C-alpha positions in Angstrom: 0.0 0.0 0.0 2.8 2.4 0.9 4.4 1.7 -2.5 1.2 2.6 -4.3 0.8 5.8 -2.3 4.4 6.8 -3.1 3.8 6.3 -6.8 0.6 8.3 -6.6 2.4 11.2 -4.9 5.2 11.0 -7.5 2.8 11.2 -10.4 0.8 14.0 -8.7 3.9 16.0 -8.1 5.0 15.6 -11.7 1.6 16.6 -13.0 1.5 19.6 -10.8 4.9 20.7 -12.1 3.7 20.3 -15.7 0.5 22.3 -14.9 2.5 25.0 -13.3 4.8 25.3 -16.3 1.8 25.3 -18.7 0.1 28.1 -16.7 3.3 30.2 -16.6 3.7 29.8 -20.4 0.1 30.9 -21.0 0.6 33.8 -18.6 3.8 35.0 -20.4 2.3 34.5 -23.8 -0.8 36.5 -22.8 1.3 39.3 -21.3 3.4 39.5 -24.4 0.4 39.6 -26.7 -1.1 42.4 -24.5 1.9 44.6 -25.0 1.3 47.5 -27.3 4.1 47.7 -29.8 4.9 50.8 -31.8 6.3 51.2 -35.3 7.7 54.5 -36.6 7.7 54.6 -40.4 9.1 57.6 -42.2 10.0 58.9 -45.7 12.8 61.5 -45.8 15.1 62.8 -48.6 18.0 64.7 -47.1 19.0 67.4 -49.5 22.6 68.5 -50.3 22.6 72.0 -48.7 25.3 74.0 -46.9 25.1 73.2 -43.2 26.5 76.4 -41.8 24.8 79.5 -40.4 21.3 80.1 -41.4 21.3 77.3 -44.1 21.4 74.7 -41.3 18.0 75.9 -40.2 16.3 76.7 -43.5 17.5 73.7 -45.6 14.4 72.2 -47.0 14.8 68.7 -45.6 18.1 68.3 -43.9 19.8 69.3 -40.6 23.0 68.6 -38.6 22.5 66.9 -35.3 25.3 65.6 -33.1 27.7 65.8 -36.0 25.4 63.7 -38.3 23.5 64.9 -41.3 19.9 63.6 -41.1 16.7 64.3 -43.0 14.2 66.4 -41.1 11.5 63.8 -41.0 14.1 61.2 -40.1 15.1 63.4 -37.1 11.5 63.6 -35.8 11.2 59.8 -36.3 14.3 59.3 -34.2 12.9 61.5 -31.4 9.7 59.5 -31.4 11.6 56.2 -31.3 13.7 57.5 -28.3 10.6 58.4 -26.4 8.3 55.4 -27.3 10.9 52.6 -27.6 9.2 51.7 -30.9 10.7 50.0 -33.9 11.8 52.3 -36.8 11.4 51.7 -40.5 12.6 53.9 -43.3 10.4 54.0 -46.5 12.8 53.9 -49.4 12.5 53.6 -53.1 15.0 51.3 -55.0 16.4 54.5 -56.7 17.9 57.7 -55.4 15.9 60.9 -55.4 17.7 64.1 -56.5 19.5 65.6 -53.5 19.2 69.2 -54.5 16.1 71.3 -54.1 15.0 72.4 -57.6 15.7 69.0 -59.3 13.9 67.2 -56.4 10.8 69.5 -56.8 10.8 68.8 -60.6 11.1 65.1 -60.0 8.3 65.2 -57.4 6.1 67.2 -59.8 6.6 64.7 -62.6 5.6 61.8 -60.2 2.5 63.7 -59.2 1.6 64.6 -62.8 1.9 61.0 -64.0 0.3 59.5 -60.8 3.3 57.3 -60.3 3.5 54.7 -57.6 7.2 54.2 -56.8 8.2 50.8 -55.6 9.3 50.4 -52.0 12.8 48.9 -51.5 12.2 46.9 -48.3 8.9 45.4 -47.1 7.4 46.4 -43.8 8.0 44.1 -40.8 5.0 41.9 -39.8 2.3 44.4 -39.0 0.5 41.9 -36.7 2.9 42.8 -33.9 2.0 46.5 -33.9 -1.0 48.4 -32.5 0.2 51.9 -33.3 2.1 53.2 -36.4 3.6 56.7 -36.5 4.0 57.7 -40.1 6.2 60.7 -41.2 6.6 62.3 -44.6 7.3 65.7 -46.2 4.7 67.6 -48.3 5.5 67.9 -52.0 3.3 70.0 -54.2 0.6 70.2 -51.6 0.3 66.5 -51.0 2.3 63.6 -49.5 5.0 62.1 -51.9 3.7 59.5 -54.3 5.7 56.7 -52.6 3.4 57.3 -49.6 0.5 56.3 -51.8 2.4 53.0 -52.5 2.9 52.6 -48.8 -0.7 52.9 -47.9 -2.1 51.0 -50.9 0.2 48.0 -50.4 -0.2 47.5 -46.7 -3.2 46.8 -44.5 -3.5 48.8 -41.3 -7.0 47.6 -40.3 -7.6 47.9 -36.6 -4.4 49.9 -36.0 -3.9 53.5 -35.0 -2.1 55.6 -37.5 -0.5 58.8 -36.2 0.9 61.1 -38.9 3.8 63.6 -38.6 5.4 65.9 -41.1 8.0 68.5 -41.5 6.6 71.0 -44.0 7.4 74.2 -45.9 4.2 76.1 -44.9 1.3 73.9 -46.0 1.2 71.7 -42.9 -0.5 68.4 -43.8 -2.3 69.9 -46.8 -5.2 67.4 -46.8 -3.0 64.3 -46.6 -4.6 63.0 -43.4 -7.9 62.8 -45.2 -6.2 60.9 -48.0 -4.8 58.4 -45.5 -8.3 58.0 -44.0 -9.6 57.2 -47.5 -6.8 54.7 -48.3 -7.1 53.0 -44.9 -10.8 53.2 -43.9 -10.5 50.4 -41.3 -7.7 52.1 -39.4 -8.0 54.7 -36.7 -6.2 57.7 -38.3 -5.4 60.4 -35.8 -6.2 63.9 -37.1 -4.1 65.7 -34.5 -0.8 64.8 -36.2 2.4 66.7 -35.5 3.3 69.3 -38.1 6.6 71.2 -37.8 7.8 73.9 -40.0 11.1 73.1 -41.7 12.3 76.7 -40.7 12.3 75.7 -37.1 13.2 72.0 -37.2 16.7 72.8 -35.9 15.3 74.6 -32.8 16.4 73.2 -29.4 12.7 73.2 -28.5 11.7 70.5 -31.0 12.5 67.5 -28.7 10.3 68.9 -25.9 7.6 69.7 -28.5 7.6 66.1 -29.7 7.5 64.9 -26.1 4.5 67.0 -25.2 2.7 65.8 -28.4 3.4 62.2 -27.6 2.1 62.7 -24.0 -1.3 63.6 -25.4 -1.6 59.9 -26.6 -0.1 58.2 -23.5 -2.6 60.0 -21.3 -5.6 58.7 -23.2 
């Protein structure tokens, strides 16, 4: 009888251990799935301008930070990443855009006139892991660049929150948020996006401005 009881205790102990491990696995898996992951996607074309004196602040899409030349929308994307801990993804075409202002404007105008959909060099990471997607882009000819149409037409953001940001030359979002809503009708597109003038992107106040803007979402 004692032998039988010992065997029963042994099996019960083993089963309890297995159940404990199973419950812990379920708990960890549930906790991980409950985590809200953030993706910061941006399109930025740093232009070849003189980075000294006033040009550093008024260059259409480039600035010098910590000794590095970065695109203005890229800079804002990096600030958002630093403060949210999100993953960052650069929207790139498989070709180089002109890096001087007038040729870039002409190129952008031609893309707009021909309704071009430039290819995207690298596919997005698996969107299933993200709840919130910050999306940054410049404004060219009063609309977002045509590659952004490719971005929104080729990817499904249903059920996700899309939060736009832009560094612009005076036109702010210029109706582009409404375009995103039309392209992604099943996403929650935030209309209170962050719009920063390119003439003040080099200001020391920009990091705190980005932080205050981000806090409006974390408090919700």
